[in-house]
Every structure is written in structure tokens, then in C-alpha cells.
N, C-alpha and C positions, 0 to 999 in steps of 0.2 A: 509343546505341551502347555496347556493353560495353567495360569497361576491360581485359578479359582478351584482349588482342590477341596475335597470334603466328602462327607458321606451321610446318608440317612438310612434308617432301618424301616423296612416295610414288608408286607406279605406279598409273595409273588407265586404264580402258578409254576409248578415244577416243570411242566412241558414247555414253558415259554423261555427257559434258560438255554442259551446256545453254548454247546461244548465243542471247541475246536479240536482238530486232530493233534495239536501239539500238547494237549493234556495227557497225562499218564493213562495207559490202558491196563497195566497190571496193577490192580487195586488191592491185591492181597486178600487176606481173610477179613471180610466185613462183618462176620458174626458178632464179635465182641462189641463193635461199634453200634450195630443195629440193636443189640440188647440194651446197651447203655442209653441209646436214644429213646427206646420204648419205655425205659424206666425213669429217666431223668428229663427227657425231652431234648431238643436240639439246643444245647447251651450256647453254642457259638454259631451264628448264621454264616452262610457262605457269602463270598464277596463277588459282586457282579458289576459290570459297567452300566452306565445309564441306558445302553442299548440292550441290556439283558445278556451280555456275554460273560461267561464264567471266568473269573480271575483266580480265586482261591477257593478250595473246598470240594475238589472232585470226589473224594471218598464220602464226604458228608452228603453230597447231592445224590450219589448212587445209593447210599444206604437208605435214605428216605424214599427213593423211588421203589426200592425193593420192599419197603414197608407199606407201600401203597398210598403214600401221602400225595395229595393233589396240590397242596400249597406248602410253602415254608417261608420262614423269615430270612431275609437277605440284607446284607449291607450293600447299598448302591453307592459305588465310588465314582465321584465326578472328577474332572480335571485330567483324564487320561488323554494322551495324544491319539489322533485318528489312526496313525500308523500302528500303534500298539493294539488298539481295539481290533483293527483288521487282522493283525497277526494272530491274536487269540481266537478270532471268530472263524478262521479258515477251516472248512469242513472237508475239503477234497485235496489230497496231495497234489493232484494234477493242476489245481488252481493256484498253487503257491507261486508267487512271483519270483523274480530273479533274486539270488542270494543277497542278503544284507551285507553292506560293506562293514569293515571293522568298526568304524565310527558310528554307523547306524545301529549296529548290534549293541555297542556299548551304551548308547543313549537309551535304547529301549530296555536294556538290562537294568540300568540304574533306576529307571522309572518303575519297572515291575518289582524290583527288589524292595523299593520303598513301600509299595502296597503290601507285599508279602510280609515284610517286617511288621507292618501295622496289624496284619492278620495274626501273625505269631504272637504279638503282644496281647491281642484280645483273647487268644486261646490260652495264653499264660494266665491272664486274669480269670478266665472261666474255670481254671482248675482249682481255684480257691473254693469252689462249691464242693470239691471232692469227687473222686472217681469211685464208682461202685466196684465190689469184688467181682461182679460178673462182666466187667468191662475190659478185663485184661490189662488194667492199668491205664486205659484210655477212656476218657469220658465223651459225652456227646459233642464236645468241642473239637475232638481230634480230627486230624486230616491225614496227610501222607506221613507224618512223623509226629512224635510227641512234641508238644510246644516247647519243652525245655531245650531243644536243640537250637532254637533262636536263630541268630543272624546267619550262621553257617548253613543251616538248612534252607533259609530264604535265598541265599546266594545260589545254592545248587539248583533249587527249583526254578528260580528266575533264569539262570543260564540255560537250563534244559528247555524251557518254553521258548526262549529266543533263538537258541542255536541248535536245539535237539542234542545237546551235549551238556552233561552236568558239570564239566570243568569250567570254572569261572575265572581262572587266573588271568588270562589274556584280557578279558573284559574289565577286570579290576585294574590291571596295569594301565590300559588306555584311559580309564576314568581318572586314575591317579595323575597321569601326565597332564591331562586336560585341566584338572583341578589346580595343579601347581602352576601351569602357564597362566591361569586366570587369577591367581592369588597375589594381590598387590602387596601383601606383607612379605613375600619372598624377595630375596635380593635380585637385582636386575639381571645379574649373570645367570641365575637359575631359571628365571622366567624366559629369558631369551634362549637358553639351552633347551627348555621344554618345548618352546615353539618350534625350534629347529628340529627336534626329534619327532614332533607331530608331523611336520612336513615330510620327514623321511618315511614315516609310516604311510602317509597318504600316497607317497610315491611308490609304494609296494614293499617297503622295508619291513623286516620282522619286528614285532612289538617288544619282545623280551629284551633284546640288546639296548633298545632305546630307553626302556624303563630302567634297566640296570644302570645306564650311564647317568640318567637324571638322579636316580636314588643315590648313587655313589658320589655324584658331584655335590649333592646337598650335604652329605656327611663330610666330604673333603673341605668344602667351603666353610663349614662351621668351625673348622680348626684354624682357619686363616684369620690373622688380625685385621686384614683389609677386606673382609668379605663383602662389605657394603659398596666397595668401589666398582663401578660398572666397567666392562671391558672396553678397550679402545680399538681393538682389532678383531675381525671375525676369527682369526686364527687362535685367539685366546680362548674362545669358547671351545673350539675343537681340541685344543691342548688340555683344557680342563676336563672335558668329557673323557678323553683317552686316558689321562692319568687316573681319573676316578674309576674308570672301568678296569684298568689294570690292577688297581688295588682290590677291587671287588672280586675279580677273577682269582687273584692270589689267595684271598680269604676263602673263597669257595673251594679252591683246590686243597687248602689246608684242612677244611672240614671233611672233604671226601677222603683224604688220606687218613684222618683220624677215625672216621667211620669204618673204613676198610680194615684198619688195624684192630678196632674193637670187635668187628665181626669175626676176624680171623682168630682172635683170642677166644671168643666164645665158641667157635666151631670146634676147638679142641676138646671142649667139655660136653658138647651136645652132638651126638651122632645118631642119625636116623637110620632106619632099616632099608635094606635093598627093596623091599616091597613098597615102601614109601617113595623111593627113587623112581620105581617103575610107574607108579600112579602119577607122580609129578610130571614125568615126560610124556605119559599118555595124554594128559590134559593139554600139554603144549603142542602135540602133534598137529601140524597144519595151521599154527597160530599166525603165520605171516599172511595168510589169505584174508585175515580179518582186519588188517590195517593197511593204510595207504602210506607207503614209505616216504613219499614227497611231503605229505602233511605232517608226519611224525618228525621228519628232519627239519621242517620249518617252524614247528610250533613248540617243540620241547625247549624248556628253559635250560640254561647252562648246567644247573645242578642236576636236572633230570637226565640230560645227555651224558654227563660225567658218570652218573650211576649206571646208565645203560652200557656205556663203554667198559666200566669196571666189571659188570656182570659178564659181559662177553669175554673179557680177558680171563676172568676166573673160570668160566666154562671151558674155554679153550685149553687152559692148563690142566684142568681136571680131566677133560676128555683124553688128552694125550697120555696122562698117567694111567687112566683106566685102559686105554688101548694097549699100552705096553704090558700091563698086568694080564690082559686077556690073551696076548700072544704067548706069554710064558706059562699060562695055565691050561689045563686040559678041560676046555669048555665043551660040555655035551651039546650035540646038534639039536635043533628044535624038532619037536615031534611033527 
């Protein structure tokens, strides 16, 4: 990515802007946004690359198209990498190149998140003009979400454009490990551990365990009086990582037990109807066909996996109790 980042504002033909397949297709109700733009104008321009590729503002662009605009104001953002521009410009699913590696995806995610955060900040500034009553609470600056959602929304949008998945946890974890490895203010032990974990991930290792080891090691080392002393043996790094990870797992297990106890206590006070039960399980029917077991097993964090296992166990206990009750009751046959 070039260091020469920046932007200029200018007029551009609507039909000259390229919208790639990775941008959202479900734009929701554009009526309020269109009415706001008609009344107030486009308070916040869309953001495009120097090649005219749309980066931010899919809803704004579609709204002015439906209003019959031939030109609109745009922010032209320079300094984007060629790879990111190509990714956003892809028009045909069949033309998509091989999947991005974890590190490639993380780099593009960071780049795109920065641009989207800038766009969100400009939209926030635009709201100072005020939204009209007919805009549904969203003025002409609005895009896929109200600007008040800020960084969290930028993270989701950036992750979705890069990976086609709104989950940004793994991308944030990779970025954090890389940042720590390059941070010269970190103790030598921590930087070496981060480099070691990055090598593990490059070799095909899961991201979350590596992230948790580095994160826990930082917390552990901060409690040691000799934290600035570099390791003398490679085994010391491994020992540090394992001790830190063990402590982190113990803390996560404690939180899971606490949450389970809290839910159990609340369940005694809140009972839903059998009709609600039927609707819940009707929605779940066939749910396993929508997920890849291998991907779920590899990508869930320890906390997410513990929650999944807990729900499975609770479901099994409940099902057995219901099964016994069904056998002892005179249940009418289905019509």
C-alpha cells in the first residue's frame, strides 16, 4: 500500500462508478434515504478509488440512481493497494482469484477498515446538519447503517467485503499479533513469542490459540519483576506461552461456569410456552446443512466453543427429561 494517502472531492458520472460483487445486494428500504436526498441533497459523498471503484456508499449510490441523477459528488481516495482495488472491482464471481491467505485478508481488512472509519467519521460530521422527519432518522449522508455505529460497523463492513463474512474476530487477532511483533516498546520475550505464533499460523495453525497465548503472555509478563529480561533458551518462550494460555483457559472456564449458573437461575423465573418451543425448533430444522463442520471446528474461539458445548449438554439433558415425560404421558397421535 502506498504511503501517499489522501482524498479529493469532485463530481463524477453515476454510470462511471464500478460496483463489485462483494458489495451488499440487500439494500433495504431506500425510500427514506431518497426523500432525504431530494430534500437536503447528498450531504455525504460516496467514496471511490482513483479508478472509480466504489469503496463506501452503496446505498447512497443506488438512491441517486433511482432518483435519476447523472452525476454526484464523490470522495476520491488515493493510496489504496492494487490488490484491494482489484478485490472491490470484481464483477463476476467466476473471475474471483484463489482465496486470500489469512495474512492477505488481514492486510486488506486493515486497509479497508481505515477507509470505512474515515467515511463513518464524515457521515457523523454530516449529521450535524440534522435529519429531516421524513428521512426516518437517516439523512442524505446515511449508508448501510447510521453513522453513530462507528468503528464496529466499519469492522463488519470491511470484513464482509474482504472475506464475504461479517465476522472480523480472526482478522483483528492476526492484526494484533502482527502489531505486537513489530512493536519495539514490547518486551523482547513478547515480540519473540508473537513472531513464533505468526510462524505457527503461516504453517497452518489456528489463529485464536496463537492470539490467546500472546495476549495471556502479555498479562502474565506484566506481573513479573524481571519482565524486561530476554529469554536465554527457546524453551522459555514455550513455557511462558503455555503458562499464559493455561491461565487464560482457567479464566474462560470460570466465566462460562458463572454464565451457566446465571442462566440457570434466570430460567426458573422465565418459562416460555410450548408454542414458542415448537417455533424455535422449527426454525432449527436442517440447520446443520447451512454450516461447514470443519470450518466451525477450526474457527470458533475457545469461548464460543465452550458455549456451544454447554448448549449441547443442556439440550441433551432437557431432551432426556422430555423423553421420559412423553413416555409416561398419554400423548395423542398426530392427525
